[in-house]
N, CA, C and O atoms as a GROMACS GRO file, in nm:
protein
  332
    1UNK      N    1  -1.506  -1.126 -14.530
    1UNK     CA    2  -1.397  -1.135 -14.435
    1UNK      C    3  -1.391  -1.003 -14.357
    1UNK      O    4  -1.407  -0.896 -14.415
    2UNK      N    5  -1.367  -1.012 -14.227
    2UNK     CA    6  -1.355  -0.893 -14.144
    2UNK      C    7  -1.225  -0.820 -14.174
    2UNK      O    8  -1.139  -0.871 -14.247
    3UNK      N    9  -1.211  -0.701 -14.118
    3UNK     CA   10  -1.086  -0.626 -14.135
    3UNK      C   11  -0.971  -0.701 -14.071
    3UNK      O   12  -0.984  -0.757 -13.962
    4UNK      N   13  -0.858  -0.701 -14.142
    4UNK     CA   14  -0.736  -0.764 -14.093
    4UNK      C   15  -0.624  -0.664 -14.111
    4UNK      O   16  -0.606  -0.610 -14.220
    5UNK      N   17  -0.547  -0.640 -14.005
    5UNK     CA   18  -0.434  -0.549 -14.015
    5UNK      C   19  -0.310  -0.626 -14.059
    5UNK      O   20  -0.292  -0.742 -14.024
    6UNK      N   21  -0.226  -0.559 -14.138
    6UNK     CA   22  -0.108  -0.626 -14.193
    6UNK      C   23  -0.017  -0.681 -14.083
    6UNK      O   24   0.045  -0.786 -14.101
    7UNK      N   25  -0.007  -0.613 -13.972
    7UNK     CA   26   0.079  -0.663 -13.864
    7UNK      C   27   0.025  -0.794 -13.808
    7UNK      O   28   0.101  -0.873 -13.752
    8UNK      N   29  -0.106  -0.818 -13.822
    8UNK     CA   30  -0.165  -0.943 -13.778
    8UNK      C   31  -0.133  -1.059 -13.872
    8UNK      O   32  -0.151  -1.175 -13.835
    9UNK      N   33  -0.086  -1.028 -13.991
    9UNK     CA   34  -0.051  -1.131 -14.088
    9UNK      C   35   0.096  -1.170 -14.081
    9UNK      O   36   0.136  -1.274 -14.135
   10UNK      N   37   0.177  -1.089 -14.016
   10UNK     CA   38   0.320  -1.111 -14.011
   10UNK      C   39   0.353  -1.251 -13.961
   10UNK      O   40   0.309  -1.293 -13.854
   11UNK      N   41   0.431  -1.321 -14.041
   11UNK     CA   42   0.484  -1.455 -14.010
   11UNK      C   43   0.378  -1.563 -13.993
   11UNK      O   44   0.406  -1.670 -13.939
   12UNK      N   45   0.256  -1.537 -14.039
   12UNK     CA   46   0.154  -1.643 -14.032
   12UNK      C   47   0.186  -1.752 -14.132
   12UNK      O   48   0.246  -1.727 -14.237
   13UNK      N   49   0.147  -1.873 -14.097
   13UNK     CA   50   0.164  -1.987 -14.186
   13UNK      C   51   0.050  -1.987 -14.287
   13UNK      O   52  -0.063  -1.949 -14.255
   14UNK      N   53   0.081  -2.030 -14.407
   14UNK     CA   54  -0.017  -2.036 -14.515
   14UNK      C   55  -0.044  -2.182 -14.549
   14UNK      O   56   0.049  -2.260 -14.571
   15UNK      N   57  -0.172  -2.218 -14.552
   15UNK     CA   58  -0.208  -2.355 -14.589
   15UNK      C   59  -0.322  -2.351 -14.689
   15UNK      O   60  -0.398  -2.255 -14.696
   16UNK      N   61  -0.332  -2.458 -14.767
   16UNK     CA   62  -0.439  -2.467 -14.866
   16UNK      C   63  -0.567  -2.513 -14.798
   16UNK      O   64  -0.566  -2.566 -14.687
   17UNK      N   65  -0.678  -2.492 -14.867
   17UNK     CA   66  -0.807  -2.532 -14.811
   17UNK      C   67  -0.822  -2.683 -14.804
   17UNK      O   68  -0.919  -2.732 -14.745
   18UNK      N   69  -0.729  -2.758 -14.863
   18UNK     CA   70  -0.733  -2.904 -14.850
   18UNK      C   71  -0.629  -2.954 -14.749
   18UNK      O   72  -0.599  -3.074 -14.746
   19UNK      N   73  -0.574  -2.863 -14.667
   19UNK     CA   74  -0.487  -2.900 -14.556
   19UNK      C   75  -0.339  -2.910 -14.586
   19UNK      O   76  -0.262  -2.950 -14.499
   20UNK      N   77  -0.296  -2.874 -14.707
   20UNK     CA   78  -0.154  -2.880 -14.743
   20UNK      C   79  -0.082  -2.754 -14.693
   20UNK      O   80  -0.126  -2.643 -14.721
   21UNK      N   81   0.028  -2.773 -14.618
   21UNK     CA   82   0.106  -2.659 -14.570
   21UNK      C   83   0.186  -2.602 -14.686
   21UNK      O   84   0.264  -2.673 -14.750
   22UNK      N   85   0.166  -2.473 -14.714
   22UNK     CA   86   0.232  -2.407 -14.827
   22UNK      C   87   0.359  -2.336 -14.783
   22UNK      O   88   0.463  -2.352 -14.846
   23UNK      N   89   0.352  -2.259 -14.677
   23UNK     CA   90   0.470  -2.187 -14.632
   23UNK      C   91   0.436  -2.080 -14.530
   23UNK      O   92   0.337  -2.090 -14.458
   24UNK      N   93   0.519  -1.977 -14.525
   24UNK     CA   94   0.503  -1.868 -14.428
   24UNK      C   95   0.499  -1.735 -14.502
   24UNK      O   96   0.580  -1.710 -14.591
   25UNK      N   97   0.404  -1.650 -14.464
   25UNK     CA   98   0.391  -1.520 -14.528
   25UNK      C   99   0.512  -1.433 -14.493
   25UNK      O  100   0.555  -1.427 -14.378
   26UNK      N  101   0.565  -1.368 -14.595
   26UNK     CA  102   0.681  -1.281 -14.576
   26UNK      C  103   0.649  -1.135 -14.602
   26UNK      O  104   0.707  -1.046 -14.539
   27UNK      N  105   0.556  -1.109 -14.696
   27UNK     CA  106   0.524  -0.970 -14.728
   27UNK      C  107   0.395  -0.965 -14.807
   27UNK      O  108   0.338  -1.068 -14.844
   28UNK      N  109   0.349  -0.844 -14.833
   28UNK     CA  110   0.230  -0.819 -14.912
   28UNK      C  111   0.265  -0.729 -15.029
   28UNK      O  112   0.354  -0.645 -15.018
   29UNK      N  113   0.196  -0.746 -15.140
   29UNK     CA  114   0.208  -0.653 -15.252
   29UNK      C  115   0.076  -0.579 -15.260
   29UNK      O  116  -0.030  -0.639 -15.271
   30UNK      N  117   0.085  -0.446 -15.254
   30UNK     CA  118  -0.033  -0.360 -15.244
   30UNK      C  119  -0.036  -0.262 -15.360
   30UNK      O  120   0.068  -0.209 -15.400
   31UNK      N  121  -0.154  -0.238 -15.414
   31UNK     CA  122  -0.175  -0.135 -15.515
   31UNK      C  123  -0.177  -0.001 -15.441
   31UNK      O  124  -0.269   0.026 -15.364
   32UNK      N  125  -0.077   0.082 -15.465
   32UNK     CA  126  -0.065   0.208 -15.391
   32UNK      C  127  -0.175   0.308 -15.427
   32UNK      O  128  -0.205   0.397 -15.348
   33UNK      N  129  -0.235   0.295 -15.544
   33UNK     CA  130  -0.343   0.386 -15.582
   33UNK      C  131  -0.472   0.356 -15.507
   33UNK      O  132  -0.544   0.447 -15.466
   34UNK      N  133  -0.503   0.227 -15.490
   34UNK     CA  134  -0.630   0.189 -15.428
   34UNK      C  135  -0.615   0.140 -15.285
   34UNK      O  136  -0.711   0.142 -15.208
   35UNK      N  137  -0.495   0.096 -15.248
   35UNK     CA  138  -0.474   0.039 -15.115
   35UNK      C  139  -0.511  -0.108 -15.107
   35UNK      O  140  -0.502  -0.169 -15.001
   36UNK      N  141  -0.552  -0.166 -15.219
   36UNK     CA  142  -0.593  -0.307 -15.221
   36UNK      C  143  -0.472  -0.399 -15.219
   36UNK      O  144  -0.370  -0.372 -15.283
   37UNK      N  145  -0.483  -0.508 -15.143
   37UNK     CA  146  -0.379  -0.610 -15.142
   37UNK      C  147  -0.392  -0.691 -15.271
   37UNK      O  148  -0.499  -0.740 -15.303
   38UNK      N  149  -0.282  -0.703 -15.343
   38UNK     CA  150  -0.280  -0.775 -15.471
   38UNK      C  151  -0.234  -0.919 -15.450
   38UNK      O  152  -0.302  -1.013 -15.491
   39UNK      N  153  -0.119  -0.936 -15.386
   39UNK     CA  154  -0.059  -1.068 -15.367
   39UNK      C  155   0.000  -1.082 -15.228
   39UNK      O  156   0.034  -0.983 -15.163
   40UNK      N  157   0.010  -1.207 -15.184
   40UNK     CA  158   0.088  -1.242 -15.066
   40UNK      C  159   0.220  -1.298 -15.115
   40UNK      O  160   0.223  -1.380 -15.208
   41UNK      N  161   0.329  -1.256 -15.055
   41UNK     CA  162   0.460  -1.316 -15.084
   41UNK      C  163   0.485  -1.421 -14.976
   41UNK      O  164   0.487  -1.390 -14.857
   42UNK      N  165   0.503  -1.545 -15.019
   42UNK     CA  166   0.512  -1.657 -14.926
   42UNK      C  167   0.641  -1.735 -14.948
   42UNK      O  168   0.674  -1.771 -15.060
   43UNK      N  169   0.713  -1.759 -14.839
   43UNK     CA  170   0.831  -1.846 -14.846
   43UNK      C  171   0.778  -1.989 -14.837
   43UNK      O  172   0.723  -2.028 -14.734
   44UNK      N  173   0.794  -2.068 -14.945
   44UNK     CA  174   0.736  -2.202 -14.944
   44UNK      C  175   0.810  -2.299 -14.852
   44UNK      O  176   0.931  -2.286 -14.829
   45UNK      N  177   0.736  -2.397 -14.801
   45UNK     CA  178   0.795  -2.507 -14.726
   45UNK      C  179   0.891  -2.580 -14.820
   45UNK      O  180   0.870  -2.583 -14.941
   46UNK      N  181   0.995  -2.638 -14.766
   46UNK     CA  182   1.094  -2.710 -14.846
   46UNK      C  183   1.027  -2.824 -14.925
   46UNK      O  184   1.066  -2.851 -15.038
   47UNK      N  185   0.929  -2.889 -14.866
   47UNK     CA  186   0.864  -3.003 -14.930
   47UNK      C  187   0.751  -2.964 -15.025
   47UNK      O  188   0.692  -3.051 -15.089
   48UNK      N  189   0.720  -2.834 -15.035
   48UNK     CA  190   0.608  -2.791 -15.119
   48UNK      C  191   0.651  -2.780 -15.265
   48UNK      O  192   0.752  -2.718 -15.296
   49UNK      N  193   0.573  -2.841 -15.355
   49UNK     CA  194   0.601  -2.837 -15.498
   49UNK      C  195   0.550  -2.704 -15.555
   49UNK      O  196   0.429  -2.681 -15.559
   50UNK      N  197   0.640  -2.618 -15.597
   50UNK     CA  198   0.603  -2.484 -15.644
   50UNK      C  199   0.572  -2.478 -15.793
   50UNK      O  200   0.540  -2.371 -15.844
   51UNK      N  201   0.580  -2.590 -15.863
   51UNK     CA  202   0.552  -2.587 -16.006
   51UNK      C  203   0.406  -2.548 -16.030
   51UNK      O  204   0.315  -2.597 -15.962
   52UNK      N  205   0.386  -2.459 -16.127
   52UNK     CA  206   0.252  -2.410 -16.158
   52UNK      C  207   0.215  -2.282 -16.084
   52UNK      O  208   0.111  -2.222 -16.113
   53UNK      N  209   0.297  -2.240 -15.990
   53UNK     CA  210   0.272  -2.118 -15.915
   53UNK      C  211   0.357  -2.003 -15.970
   53UNK      O  212   0.465  -2.026 -16.024
   54UNK      N  213   0.306  -1.881 -15.957
   54UNK     CA  214   0.388  -1.764 -15.992
   54UNK      C  215   0.493  -1.747 -15.883
   54UNK      O  216   0.466  -1.764 -15.765
   55UNK      N  217   0.613  -1.712 -15.926
   55UNK     CA  218   0.724  -1.697 -15.833
   55UNK      C  219   0.786  -1.559 -15.848
   55UNK      O  220   0.783  -1.499 -15.956
   56UNK      N  221   0.843  -1.510 -15.738
   56UNK     CA  222   0.925  -1.390 -15.737
   56UNK      C  223   1.054  -1.431 -15.668
   56UNK      O  224   1.064  -1.427 -15.545
   57UNK      N  225   1.152  -1.471 -15.747
   57UNK     CA  226   1.273  -1.526 -15.689
   57UNK      C  227   1.242  -1.661 -15.627
   57UNK      O  228   1.195  -1.752 -15.695
   58UNK      N  229   1.267  -1.674 -15.497
   58UNK     CA  230   1.239  -1.800 -15.428
   58UNK      C  231   1.108  -1.794 -15.349
   58UNK      O  232   1.082  -1.882 -15.266
   59UNK      N  233   1.025  -1.692 -15.374
   59UNK     CA  234   0.899  -1.678 -15.300
   59UNK      C  235   0.779  -1.693 -15.393
   59UNK      O  236   0.782  -1.653 -15.509
   60UNK      N  237   0.673  -1.752 -15.339
   60UNK     CA  238   0.548  -1.768 -15.412
   60UNK      C  239   0.469  -1.639 -15.411
   60UNK      O  240   0.470  -1.565 -15.312
   61UNK      N  241   0.401  -1.612 -15.520
   61UNK     CA  242   0.306  -1.501 -15.526
   61UNK      C  243   0.166  -1.563 -15.523
   61UNK      O  244   0.124  -1.628 -15.619
   62UNK      N  245   0.095  -1.543 -15.413
   62UNK     CA  246  -0.040  -1.597 -15.397
   62UNK      C  247  -0.137  -1.481 -15.413
   62UNK      O  248  -0.132  -1.386 -15.334
   63UNK      N  249  -0.227  -1.485 -15.512
   63UNK     CA  250  -0.324  -1.376 -15.529
   63UNK      C  251  -0.411  -1.362 -15.403
   63UNK      O  252  -0.456  -1.462 -15.347
   64UNK      N  253  -0.434  -1.240 -15.361
   64UNK     CA  254  -0.513  -1.218 -15.240
   64UNK      C  255  -0.655  -1.271 -15.256
   64UNK      O  256  -0.719  -1.307 -15.157
   65UNK      N  257  -0.705  -1.275 -15.378
   65UNK     CA  258  -0.840  -1.327 -15.401
   65UNK      C  259  -0.851  -1.476 -15.367
   65UNK      O  260  -0.962  -1.527 -15.354
   66UNK      N  261  -0.737  -1.546 -15.352
   66UNK     CA  262  -0.737  -1.688 -15.315
   66UNK      C  263  -0.753  -1.708 -15.164
   66UNK      O  264  -0.779  -1.820 -15.120
   67UNK      N  265  -0.738  -1.601 -15.085
   67UNK     CA  266  -0.748  -1.611 -14.939
   67UNK      C  267  -0.893  -1.637 -14.901
   67UNK      O  268  -0.984  -1.563 -14.940
   68UNK      N  269  -0.913  -1.743 -14.823
   68UNK     CA  270  -1.047  -1.781 -14.778
   68UNK      C  271  -1.068  -1.751 -14.630
   68UNK      O  272  -1.180  -1.727 -14.587
   69UNK      N  273  -0.960  -1.753 -14.552
   69UNK     CA  274  -0.970  -1.730 -14.408
   69UNK      C  275  -0.835  -1.682 -14.357
   69UNK      O  276  -0.731  -1.716 -14.415
   70UNK      N  277  -0.835  -1.606 -14.251
   70UNK     CA  278  -0.709  -1.554 -14.195
   70UNK      C  279  -0.720  -1.546 -14.044
   70UNK      O  280  -0.729  -1.437 -13.987
   71UNK      N  281  -0.721  -1.661 -13.981
   71UNK     CA  282  -0.724  -1.664 -13.834
   71UNK      C  283  -0.591  -1.716 -13.784
   71UNK      O  284  -0.492  -1.643 -13.785
   72UNK      N  285  -0.586  -1.841 -13.739
   72UNK     CA  286  -0.460  -1.899 -13.693
   72UNK      C  287  -0.365  -1.921 -13.810
   72UNK      O  288  -0.243  -1.905 -13.796
   73UNK      N  289  -0.421  -1.958 -13.923
   73UNK     CA  290  -0.346  -1.976 -14.048
   73UNK      C  291  -0.412  -1.890 -14.154
   73UNK      O  292  -0.528  -1.852 -14.143
   74UNK      N  293  -0.335  -1.859 -14.259
   74UNK     CA  294  -0.393  -1.799 -14.378
   74UNK      C  295  -0.435  -1.918 -14.466
   74UNK      O  296  -0.349  -1.993 -14.512
   75UNK      N  297  -0.562  -1.934 -14.488
   75UNK     CA  298  -0.612  -2.045 -14.569
   75UNK      C  299  -0.641  -1.993 -14.708
   75UNK      O  300  -0.715  -1.895 -14.725
   76UNK      N  301  -0.584  -2.058 -14.808
   76UNK     CA  302  -0.602  -2.016 -14.947
   76UNK      C  303  -0.657  -2.131 -15.030
   76UNK      O  304  -0.633  -2.248 -15.000
   77UNK      N  305  -0.730  -2.096 -15.132
   77UNK     CA  306  -0.778  -2.194 -15.229
   77UNK      C  307  -0.659  -2.226 -15.320
   77UNK      O  308  -0.610  -2.140 -15.392
   78UNK      N  309  -0.614  -2.351 -15.315
   78UNK     CA  310  -0.492  -2.389 -15.387
   78UNK      C  311  -0.507  -2.372 -15.538
   78UNK      O  312  -0.409  -2.340 -15.606
   79UNK      N  313  -0.627  -2.391 -15.590
   79UNK     CA  314  -0.645  -2.379 -15.735
   79UNK      C  315  -0.650  -2.233 -15.779
   79UNK      O  316  -0.602  -2.201 -15.888
   80UNK      N  317  -0.707  -2.145 -15.699
   80UNK     CA  318  -0.704  -2.002 -15.731
   80UNK      C  319  -0.563  -1.946 -15.715
   80UNK      O  320  -0.530  -1.844 -15.775
   81UNK      N  321  -0.480  -2.011 -15.635
   81UNK     CA  322  -0.343  -1.966 -15.611
   81UNK      C  323  -0.253  -1.985 -15.732
   81UNK      O  324  -0.147  -1.924 -15.740
   82UNK      N  325  -0.294  -2.069 -15.824
   82UNK     CA  326  -0.210  -2.102 -15.940
   82UNK      C  327  -0.236  -2.016 -16.061
   82UNK      O  328  -0.205  -2.058 -16.172
   83UNK      N  329  -0.290  -1.899 -16.044
   83UNK     CA  330  -0.317  -1.810 -16.158
   83UNK      C  331  -0.189  -1.766 -16.223
   83UNK      O  332  -0.192  -1.690 -16.320
   0.00000   0.00000   0.00000
């Protein structure tokens, strides 16, 4: 994946690689020692079933390793997202 700036991710929609709309990115969790992105904080769609996903309050925690593409949408592997 090419370099992506955090401001380019602001308010992007997140969808699974099988076309399911997950929600909208709200923030990033970053390891301050390495600068690596650990998780995406995503506000889920009202109709999205969040069972099986890690949560932080009312937001989903999507591991950054699940991100497959970040152009018009953030595309994530839905099965890697359920760690």
